[in-house]
Every structure is written in C-alpha cells, then in structure tokens.
C-alpha positions in Angstrom: 0.0 0.0 0.0 1.5 3.3 -1.0 1.1 6.5 1.0 -0.9 9.2 -0.8 0.9 12.6 -0.7 -0.4 16.2 -1.0 1.5 19.2 -2.1 2.3 22.2 0.1 2.2 25.5 -1.9 3.9 28.8 -0.9 1.2 31.5 -0.2 3.6 34.2 -1.5 4.7 32.9 -4.9 2.3 29.9 -5.2 4.9 27.3 -6.0 4.6 23.8 -4.7 7.8 23.1 -2.8 6.9 20.3 -0.3 5.0 17.1 -0.2 3.5 15.6 3.0 1.6 12.4 3.6 -2.1 12.7 3.4 -4.1 12.3 6.7 -7.7 11.4 5.9 -8.8 12.4 9.5 -7.7 16.0 9.0 -10.7 18.1 8.0 -9.0 21.5 7.5 -6.1 22.2 5.2 -2.7 22.0 6.8 -0.7 25.3 7.2 3.0 25.3 8.0 5.8 27.8 8.0 8.5 26.4 5.7 11.5 27.8 3.8 10.7 28.7 0.2 13.8 28.5 -2.0 12.1 30.7 -4.7 11.2 33.6 -2.2 14.4 33.1 -0.2 12.7 33.2 3.2 10.4 31.4 5.5 6.8 31.7 4.3 3.4 30.2 5.1 2.7 27.0 3.0 -0.8 25.6 2.6 -1.9 22.2 1.6 -3.2 22.0 -2.0 -5.6 19.5 -3.5 
C-alpha cells in the first residue's frame, strides 16, 4: 500500500515546494511555516488539493 501525498504551496509565490503524507482524518487544510527557495525566506505554506 502506497502513501498518498499532498503538495504544500507557498502563499507568497504559489509554487509547490513540499509534499507531505495525506491524513484522511484531517478536515482542514494544513498550514506550516516552511522555507521557500524561490522567495528566499520562511513563508506560510498551505496544503493544496
């Protein structure tokens, strides 16, 4: 069984930089502060569908 992954997109530039395992019990979209190599700083990243 393979783990389904979802993309994390930067809220500043919109690029998808990270992939995290999907959690079916999570009802809201995941939001994390991650480093964006395109913006060159830590920005908020949101789970995309």
